C-alpha positions as CSV (number, residue, x, y, z in Angstrom):
1,M,9.6,-0.3,20.1
2,K,5.9,-0.2,21.0
3,I,3.3,0.3,18.3
4,T,-0.2,1.2,19.2
5,S,-3.3,2.5,17.4
6,S,-2.2,6.0,18.3
7,S,1.4,5.8,17.2
8,S,2.7,8.9,15.5
9,G,4.6,8.9,12.2
10,E,7.8,9.5,14.2
11,E,7.1,6.4,16.3
12,L,6.6,4.3,13.1
13,R,9.7,5.7,11.4
14,E,12.2,2.9,12.3
15,L,9.7,0.1,11.3
16,G,8.9,1.9,8.1
17,I,12.5,2.4,7.1
18,C,13.3,-1.2,8.0
19,I,10.5,-2.6,5.7
20,H,11.4,0.0,3.0
21,E,14.9,-1.4,2.8
22,L,13.7,-5.0,3.0
23,V,11.7,-4.5,-0.2
24,S,14.6,-2.9,-2.1
25,R,13.4,0.7,-1.4
26,L,10.1,0.4,-3.1
27,P,8.0,3.4,-1.9
28,L,6.4,2.6,1.4
29,T,3.5,4.1,3.4
30,I,2.6,3.5,7.0
31,R,0.1,4.9,9.5
32,S,-1.6,4.0,12.7
33,R,-5.4,3.8,13.1
34,E,-5.7,7.1,14.9
35,L,-2.9,9.3,13.4
36,P,-1.4,10.0,9.9
37,G,1.9,8.4,9.2
38,L,4.7,8.4,6.7
39,R,5.6,8.2,3.0
40,I,9.0,6.9,2.5
41,E,10.9,6.9,-0.8
42,D,14.6,6.4,-1.7
43,G,15.5,5.8,1.9
44,K,14.0,9.1,3.2
45,V,10.7,10.2,4.8
46,I,9.2,12.5,2.2
47,D,5.9,13.1,4.1
48,D,5.4,12.8,7.9
49,N,1.7,13.5,7.9
50,Y,0.5,11.0,5.3
51,T,-2.6,9.0,4.8
52,G,-4.0,7.4,1.6
53,P,-7.2,5.8,0.4
54,V,-6.0,2.2,0.5
55,L,-4.3,2.7,3.9
56,E,-7.7,4.0,5.2
57,K,-9.6,1.1,3.6
58,V,-7.3,-1.5,5.2
59,L,-7.6,0.2,8.6
60,E,-11.4,-0.1,8.3
61,S,-11.7,-3.6,6.8
62,G,-8.7,-5.3,8.5
63,E,-8.1,-7.1,5.2
64,I,-5.1,-7.1,2.9
65,A,-5.7,-4.9,-0.2
66,R,-4.0,-5.4,-3.6
67,E,-5.3,-2.7,-5.8
68,T,-4.5,0.4,-7.9
69,P,-5.6,3.7,-6.2
70,D,-7.6,6.1,-8.3
71,R,-6.5,9.2,-6.3
72,G,-3.6,10.4,-4.3
73,P,0.2,10.5,-5.1
74,Y,0.2,6.9,-6.1
75,R,-2.8,7.1,-8.4
76,G,-2.5,4.5,-11.2
77,I,0.3,2.5,-9.5
78,P,-0.4,-1.0,-7.9
79,V,-0.1,-1.1,-4.1
80,V,-0.3,-3.8,-1.5
81,V,-1.4,-2.8,1.9
82,V,-1.6,-5.0,5.0
83,P,-3.0,-4.5,8.4
84,L,-1.0,-4.9,11.6
85,K,-3.2,-6.4,14.3
86,E,-3.0,-6.8,18.0
87,E,-5.4,-9.1,19.7
88,G,-7.6,-9.0,16.6
89,E,-7.8,-5.2,16.5
90,V,-6.2,-3.3,13.5
91,I,-3.7,-0.8,15.0
92,C,-1.7,0.1,11.9
93,A,-1.5,-0.3,8.1
94,V,1.6,-0.7,6.0
95,G,1.7,-0.5,2.2
96,I,4.3,-0.9,-0.5
97,V,3.9,0.9,-3.8
98,D,4.9,-1.3,-6.8
99,A,6.7,1.5,-8.7
100,T,7.9,-1.3,-11.1
101,K,4.3,-1.3,-12.5
102,G,3.7,-4.8,-11.4
103,L,7.1,-6.4,-12.2
104,F,7.9,-6.7,-8.4
105,T,4.6,-8.5,-7.7
106,D,5.1,-10.7,-10.8
107,M,8.6,-11.6,-9.7
108,V,7.4,-12.7,-6.3
109,E,4.9,-15.0,-7.9
110,I,7.4,-16.4,-10.4
111,A,10.0,-17.1,-7.7
112,R,7.6,-19.2,-5.6
113,R,8.9,-22.7,-5.4
114,P,6.5,-25.6,-6.2
115,Q,4.9,-26.9,-3.0
116,D,4.6,-30.5,-3.9
117,T,7.4,-32.0,-6.0
118,D,8.5,-35.6,-6.4
119,K,12.2,-36.2,-5.9
120,G,12.6,-37.8,-9.3
121,E,10.8,-35.0,-11.1
122,F,12.8,-32.4,-13.1
123,Y,11.7,-28.8,-13.1
């Protein structure tokens, strides 16, 4: 699998489905820098020509975005979008849509293990 800044949605399909399954089928969006990509829900590609405001923001900034879009099909639902970089250049953006209205994100934070614990300490 080779992912480039001009990868099509079809070329991103396997990676998208893989991540979608990894996050318990939360809705997922993915696109390359130059071409629209995919919306994946319930194990299926539901849009193969997709872009969204947060995907576009991350492609421009190269920074992780955790926000709630004010437009698009996921308006009002928290999303996390990350850039995929090659040699410092953003080539792709991947986002998960927290359809649990924040519970998924909260569970990840709650489940983090303490970094520095003393062996004799109970927790």
